[in-house]
C-alpha positions in Angstrom: 72.9 36.0 43.5 74.6 38.6 41.4 72.6 41.4 40.1 74.7 42.0 37.0 73.7 40.7 33.6 77.3 40.6 32.3 78.4 37.1 31.8 82.0 37.8 32.9 80.7 39.1 36.3 78.4 36.1 36.7 81.4 33.7 36.0 83.6 35.7 38.4 81.0 35.5 41.1 80.5 31.8 40.5 84.2 30.9 40.8 85.0 33.3 43.6 82.0 32.2 45.7 82.6 31.0 49.3 82.6 27.3 49.9 79.2 27.2 51.6 77.6 28.6 48.5 79.5 26.3 46.2 78.3 23.3 48.2 74.7 24.4 47.8 75.1 24.5 44.0 76.0 20.8 44.0 72.4 19.8 43.3 71.0 17.1 40.9 67.7 16.0 39.7 65.8 13.4 41.9 64.4 10.5 39.9 64.0 7.7 42.3 64.1 4.1 41.0 61.2 3.2 43.3 58.7 6.0 43.6 58.3 7.2 47.2 55.3 9.3 48.3 57.4 11.1 50.9 59.4 12.9 48.2 56.4 13.7 45.9 57.2 17.5 45.6 61.0 17.3 45.6 62.6 17.9 42.2 66.3 18.4 43.1 68.5 17.5 46.0 71.9 18.4 47.1 74.2 15.4 46.3 75.9 13.8 49.3 78.3 10.9 49.7 76.4 7.6 49.8 73.6 8.7 47.3 73.1 6.4 44.4 73.4 8.3 41.1 73.0 7.5 37.4 75.3 9.2 34.9 73.1 10.6 32.2 75.5 12.7 30.1 79.1 12.3 29.0 81.3 9.3 28.2 80.0 7.1 30.9 76.3 7.7 30.3 75.7 4.9 27.8 78.7 2.7 28.0 81.2 5.3 26.7 83.2 4.3 23.7 86.0 6.5 24.9 86.6 4.4 28.0 86.4 1.0 26.5 82.6 0.5 26.7 80.1 -0.2 24.0 77.8 2.5 22.6 74.2 2.6 23.6 74.9 0.5 26.6 73.2 0.8 30.0 73.9 4.0 31.9 76.4 3.7 34.6 74.9 3.7 38.1 76.9 3.9 41.4 77.3 5.4 44.8 78.9 8.8 45.2 82.3 8.3 46.7 83.6 11.8 47.0 82.5 15.4 46.3 84.7 18.2 45.1 82.8 21.3 45.9 85.6 23.6 44.6 85.3 22.3 41.1 81.6 21.2 41.1 82.5 17.5 40.4 81.6 14.2 42.0 83.4 10.9 42.0 81.0 8.0 41.3 81.8 4.3 42.0 82.7 2.6 38.8 83.5 5.7 36.8 87.1 5.1 36.1 89.6 5.4 33.2 92.8 3.4 32.6 96.1 5.2 32.8 99.1 4.5 30.7 100.6 2.2 33.3 97.3 0.2 33.4 96.1 1.6 36.7 92.5 2.6 37.2 91.9 6.2 38.1 88.6 7.8 39.2 87.1 10.2 36.7 85.2 13.3 38.0 81.7 13.9 36.7 80.0 17.2 36.8 77.0 17.2 39.1 74.6 18.4 36.4 75.3 15.2 34.4 73.8 12.8 36.9 70.4 12.1 38.4 69.9 10.8 41.9 68.1 7.4 41.9 68.4 6.6 45.6 68.9 8.8 48.6 71.2 7.9 51.5 68.7 7.9 54.3 71.2 7.7 57.2 70.7 11.4 58.1 67.3 11.7 59.6 67.4 15.5 59.6 68.0 15.5 55.8 65.0 13.2 55.2 62.9 15.3 57.5 63.8 18.5 55.6 63.0 16.9 52.2 59.7 15.4 53.3 58.5 18.5 55.2 58.0 16.4 58.3 59.9 18.5 60.9 58.1 17.3 64.0 
């Protein structure tokens, strides 16, 4: 991490960081829908394609009046379709907006505005690293 306290240098280091560091910053809170004892001490996880996330902030968090939904609706939940590490955004299934020609277009969501509700357990090394079971 940068040792400077100047905000401009912090921002510059953030935007000019190498891709492997930007990818590690793509982490979100882990709040499983069904509690699992294996992940008892895990607070955040790096988001991957296939994880099920729930949008907690922004226009799609509670229906989103801006995108044709009702206010105070249920939060949108969907699978992560794509990750843009360069911009710190993820594309979630169902988070779309209508274009002028009535086509649906995916809307990027910042990774800090979602919580992970279900992990993609296809990678056994990832699960072993999260649970602490490395045998």
